[in-house]
C-alpha positions in Angstrom: 124.2 65.6 136.1 121.7 68.2 137.1 122.4 71.7 135.8 120.4 74.9 136.5 120.8 77.9 134.2 119.6 80.8 136.2 117.9 84.1 135.2 119.0 84.1 131.5 117.0 85.6 128.6 115.8 82.4 127.0 115.4 82.7 123.2 114.2 79.8 121.1 113.6 80.7 117.5 111.6 77.5 116.8 108.9 78.4 119.2 109.3 82.2 119.3 110.0 82.0 123.0 111.8 85.1 124.4 111.6 85.5 128.2 113.7 85.7 131.3 113.6 82.3 132.8 115.5 79.5 134.5 116.3 76.3 132.6 116.6 73.1 134.6 118.4 70.1 133.1 118.6 66.5 134.4 119.7 63.2 132.7 120.6 65.0 129.6 117.1 66.5 129.1 115.5 69.9 129.7 113.0 69.3 132.5 111.7 72.8 133.0 111.8 76.3 131.5 110.6 79.0 133.8 110.9 77.8 137.4 112.8 74.7 138.4 110.8 72.0 140.3 110.7 72.6 144.1 112.7 69.4 144.7 115.3 70.1 142.0 118.8 70.2 143.5 121.5 71.0 140.8 125.0 69.7 140.8 126.1 72.8 138.8 124.6 76.3 138.5 125.3 78.6 135.6 124.6 82.2 136.4 123.1 83.6 133.2 121.8 87.0 134.3 122.4 89.5 131.4 123.1 86.6 129.0 121.2 84.9 126.3 120.2 81.2 126.7 119.8 79.7 123.2 119.7 76.3 121.6 123.2 74.9 120.9 124.5 76.0 117.5 124.4 73.6 114.6 127.2 74.1 112.1 126.6 72.4 108.7 130.2 72.7 107.5 133.0 72.1 109.9 136.1 70.2 108.9 137.7 68.3 111.7 140.8 67.5 109.6 141.0 63.9 110.8 141.9 61.5 109.5 144.8 62.4 107.2 145.3 66.1 107.8 146.5 66.1 111.4 149.1 68.7 110.6 146.3 71.2 110.0 143.9 70.1 112.8 143.4 67.4 115.4 140.1 66.0 116.4 140.7 67.3 119.9 141.6 70.8 118.9 138.8 71.3 116.4 136.1 69.8 118.7 137.3 72.1 121.4 137.1 75.1 119.0 133.5 74.0 118.2 132.2 74.0 121.8 134.2 77.2 122.6 132.1 78.8 119.8 128.8 77.4 121.2 128.5 74.7 118.5 126.9 71.5 119.9 126.3 69.7 116.7 128.4 69.8 113.5 128.4 68.2 110.1 131.8 67.3 108.7 132.5 66.8 104.9 133.8 63.5 103.6 137.1 64.9 102.1 139.4 63.4 104.8 142.3 61.1 103.9 141.2 58.4 103.5 137.8 59.7 102.2 134.7 58.8 104.2 133.5 56.2 101.7 133.7 53.1 103.9 131.5 52.3 106.9 134.5 51.4 109.1 136.0 54.9 108.6 132.7 56.6 109.5 132.3 54.4 112.6 135.8 55.1 113.8 135.4 58.9 113.4 132.1 58.9 115.3 133.6 56.6 118.0 136.6 58.9 118.5 134.4 62.0 118.5 132.0 60.5 121.1 134.9 59.6 123.4 135.8 63.3 123.7 132.3 64.2 125.1 132.1 67.5 123.3 130.0 68.4 120.2 127.9 65.8 118.3 129.4 64.8 115.0 127.3 64.1 111.9 129.5 62.9 109.1 128.7 63.3 105.4 129.4 60.2 103.4 131.3 60.4 100.1 128.9 60.3 97.1 131.4 58.5 94.9 134.3 56.3 95.9 137.4 58.4 96.8 135.4 61.4 95.5 136.6 60.5 92.0 133.2 60.9 90.5 133.1 57.5 88.8 131.6 54.8 91.1 128.8 55.4 93.6 129.4 54.5 97.2 127.3 52.0 99.2 124.9 54.6 100.5 122.8 52.2 102.6 125.8 50.9 104.5 127.2 54.4 105.0 123.8 55.5 106.4 123.7 52.6 108.8 127.2 53.5 110.0 126.1 57.1 110.8 126.2 59.3 107.7 123.4 61.9 107.5 123.7 62.7 103.8 126.1 62.3 100.8 128.5 64.8 99.3 131.4 65.4 97.0 132.7 68.1 99.4 134.4 70.7 97.2 135.2 68.2 94.4 133.0 68.9 91.4 131.3 65.8 89.8 132.2 66.2 86.2 130.2 63.3 84.8 126.6 64.3 84.6 125.4 60.8 84.1 127.1 59.7 87.3 125.4 62.6 89.1 122.0 61.6 87.7 122.5 58.0 88.9 123.5 59.2 92.3 120.4 61.4 92.6 118.2 58.5 91.4 119.7 56.2 93.9 119.5 58.7 96.8 115.9 59.5 95.9 115.0 55.8 96.1 116.0 55.8 99.8 115.1 59.5 100.5 118.7 60.4 101.2 119.8 64.0 100.8 122.7 64.9 98.5 124.8 67.9 99.4 126.5 69.6 96.5 128.8 72.6 96.0 127.5 74.1 92.8 130.6 74.8 90.7 131.3 73.8 87.1 134.6 71.9 87.0 136.0 73.6 83.9 135.0 77.2 84.8 135.9 76.8 88.5 139.7 76.5 88.1 140.5 80.0 89.2 141.7 81.4 92.5 139.6 84.6 92.8 136.2 85.8 91.6 136.2 87.1 88.0 136.0 90.8 87.9 138.0 94.0 87.7 140.0 93.2 90.8 141.1 89.8 89.7 142.0 91.1 86.2 144.1 94.0 87.7 145.9 91.7 90.1 146.6 89.1 87.4 144.7 86.3 89.3 142.8 83.6 87.4 139.1 84.2 87.8 136.0 82.0 88.6 133.0 83.5 86.9 129.5 83.5 88.4 128.6 81.3 85.4 130.5 78.5 87.2 128.0 78.5 90.0 124.9 79.2 87.8 125.6 76.5 85.2 126.1 73.9 87.9 122.9 74.9 89.6 120.9 74.7 86.4 122.2 71.2 85.9 121.4 70.1 89.4 117.9 71.6 89.2 117.1 69.7 85.9 118.3 66.5 87.5 116.2 67.1 90.6 113.1 67.5 88.4 113.9 64.3 86.7 114.7 62.2 89.8 112.8 63.9 92.7 116.0 63.9 94.8 116.5 66.2 97.8 119.5 68.4 97.4 121.3 70.8 99.8 123.4 73.4 98.0 126.6 74.2 100.0 128.0 77.7 100.2 126.3 79.6 97.4 128.2 82.8 96.7 126.5 85.0 94.1 123.5 87.1 93.6 122.6 85.1 90.5 122.8 81.9 92.6 120.4 83.4 95.2 117.9 84.3 92.5 118.0 80.8 91.0 117.5 79.2 94.5 114.5 81.5 95.0 112.9 80.4 91.7 113.6 76.7 92.4 112.0 77.0 95.9 109.0 78.8 94.4 108.7 76.0 91.9 108.5 73.5 94.8 111.8 71.7 94.3 113.0 69.9 97.6 115.9 72.3 98.0 117.8 73.8 100.8 121.1 75.8 100.9 123.6 77.6 103.0 126.1 80.4 102.9 129.5 80.8 104.7 130.3 83.5 107.2 133.1 84.5 104.7 130.8 85.3 101.8 128.3 87.0 104.1 130.8 89.6 105.4 133.7 89.9 102.9 134.2 90.9 99.2 137.0 90.5 96.7 138.4 93.9 97.7 139.4 92.4 101.0 142.1 90.4 99.2 144.1 93.7 99.5 147.7 93.1 98.6 147.4 89.4 97.9 146.4 88.5 101.4 146.4 84.7 101.5 144.0 84.7 104.5 141.4 85.7 101.9 142.2 82.7 99.7 138.8 80.9 100.2 136.6 78.4 98.4 134.2 79.7 97.1 136.1 82.8 96.2 135.0 86.2 97.6 132.8 88.0 95.2 131.6 91.6 94.6 129.6 93.8 97.0 126.3 93.2 95.0 126.7 89.5 95.6 127.3 90.0 99.3 124.2 92.1 99.6 122.1 89.6 97.8 123.4 86.8 100.1 122.5 88.9 103.1 119.0 89.5 101.8 118.6 85.9 100.9 119.6 84.7 104.4 117.2 87.3 105.9 114.1 86.3 103.8 114.7 82.5 104.1 115.8 81.9 100.6 119.1 80.7 102.2 118.4 78.4 105.0 121.5 78.3 107.1 124.7 80.1 107.9 127.9 78.0 108.3 131.4 78.6 109.5 133.0 76.6 106.6 135.7 75.9 109.2 138.8 74.7 107.3 142.0 74.9 109.4 145.1 75.4 107.2 148.6 75.2 108.5 151.2 78.0 108.4 153.3 76.6 105.5 150.2 76.3 103.2 149.2 79.9 103.8 152.7 81.3 103.6 152.8 80.7 99.8 151.9 83.3 97.1 148.1 83.9 97.0 147.4 81.7 93.9 149.5 78.9 95.3 148.2 79.0 98.9 145.7 76.5 100.2 142.1 77.8 100.4 140.4 77.7 103.8 140.0 79.6 107.1 139.3 78.9 110.7 135.7 79.9 111.6 134.1 77.7 114.3 134.8 80.2 117.1 133.6 83.1 115.0 130.3 81.7 113.8 128.0 83.1 116.5 129.6 86.5 116.6 129.5 86.9 112.8 125.8 85.9 112.8 125.1 88.5 115.5 127.0 91.1 113.5 124.9 90.3 110.4 121.7 90.5 112.5 122.7 93.9 113.8 123.7 95.3 110.4 120.8 93.9 108.4 118.2 94.7 111.0 116.7 91.2 111.1 117.1 91.0 114.9 118.4 88.4 117.3 115.8 85.7 116.8 116.5 85.4 113.0 120.3 85.6 113.6 120.0 82.6 116.0 117.5 80.7 113.8 120.0 80.4 110.9 122.3 78.7 113.4 119.8 76.5 115.3 116.3 75.6 114.1 117.0 76.1 110.4 120.0 73.8 110.2 118.0 71.2 112.2 115.3 71.4 109.6 117.9 70.9 106.8 119.1 67.7 108.5 115.5 66.6 109.2 115.0 62.8 109.5 118.8 62.2 109.4 119.0 63.4 113.0 117.2 60.3 114.2 116.1 60.4 117.8 117.3 64.0 118.1 114.9 65.2 115.4 112.1 66.3 117.6 114.1 68.7 119.7 117.3 69.5 117.8 117.9 73.2 117.4 115.3 74.0 120.0 114.8 74.6 123.7 111.8 72.5 124.7 110.8 70.7 127.9 111.6 67.0 127.4 114.1 67.8 124.6 117.8 67.1 124.5 119.8 69.6 126.6 122.1 71.2 124.0 122.4 74.8 125.1 124.5 77.8 124.3 124.8 80.6 126.9 126.4 83.8 125.6 126.7 87.5 126.4 125.5 89.4 123.4 126.7 92.8 124.7 130.3 91.9 125.2 132.6 92.7 122.3 135.9 91.1 121.6 138.8 91.5 119.1 139.7 88.5 117.0 143.3 87.5 117.9 144.2 84.4 115.9 146.8 83.2 118.5 144.1 82.9 121.2 141.8 80.7 119.1 141.4 77.1 120.3 141.6 75.7 116.7 144.9 74.4 115.5 144.4 76.5 112.4 145.2 80.2 113.2 144.4 81.8 109.9 141.2 83.8 109.7 140.2 86.7 107.3 138.6 88.4 110.4 141.8 88.9 112.3 141.6 92.2 114.2 137.9 92.5 113.8 135.9 93.7 116.8 132.9 91.4 117.1 129.8 91.2 119.3 128.9 88.2 121.5 131.0 85.9 123.8 130.1 82.4 124.6 130.0 81.8 128.4 128.9 78.2 128.5 128.2 75.3 126.1 126.1 72.3 127.3 125.9 69.1 125.2 123.5 66.4 126.3 123.2 67.9 129.7 127.0 68.0 130.3 129.0 71.2 130.4 131.4 71.0 127.5 132.8 74.5 127.8 132.6 77.3 130.4 134.5 80.6 130.2 
């Protein structure tokens, strides 16, 4: 298919491109940025005057809920939610049921996702069998089946010796290990430790739970040379530790969720289970540190942490409700909101959703590596066209995701996706 995107403002953070231009696409590739070739005859034309033409978004934390949790989300609904939000590539954690610890399971997931012709799916393989933290998985076989890195998802690895062996093994093959920094014993609460949790009688998760886990990970990185990506850091102390580790030269990257970037523990209100999230929402000082860390590059990427939860699981008392929220369709708008409020500008707001996540994935992207997260002639045509000036009110019932619970219900947000193109094919058009 030949597609012409006409008269949009083309912004590519990777190359600092920012200009009004046409983008011509043929055979899944970008063949021109500026003016289309004279003999180019498009099958489809996307009128983008007044809109931003950006690289397709890359979400490093988007749960598809299949296999095993179909009551909370189907592959079809969550992939549709992704492209509706401008996401063209996504990383899904391994905590499905069964866990992604066997090559056949990974291959089946990728096959089913590819048949939908929507976003590209990059699975994380389980670091240990069944995420039980005891026996390492066959990382080589999982990589050959399509896994881009290895993770325990939100399940802490209690045995430090097993973690050390996992990092040693991963380092041997230059695989990246993605870890949620949370101490198992300190992380059993349901809200961030502090005055609010105490007043409400909610069990707390102290900042020490994150910091202690980080210190352990960093010591093992020094010993093994392994590459680590920290998933969803949530505290000011955590940001400071990451900054020190990067200054030291450790091969480290990290991300933060849209929830931690915009909300605090006071948003729990009167035990609002929509705010039951993992990691828990922390205090305002933590939120401000996270925002600063994302702005200055200490934090590499912003993620939706899209975790659809069904009605029954959220209708329980706060402490008993299932943590998680729908976020794929809000990712772009909440990044733009952060960009406006923090003053970092549109280019940086897009970079943490495009070129920076691509850099985190690096070699794991394979043939996509040279052009992922970018708009470049000859590169893969993954494109997001959106209107940055349009504002919309988040109404959960209108979301494409099967999960309707979001802590941003009723928020007025900037930016509406008009068209999502994946591999030269229009996956979504408003």
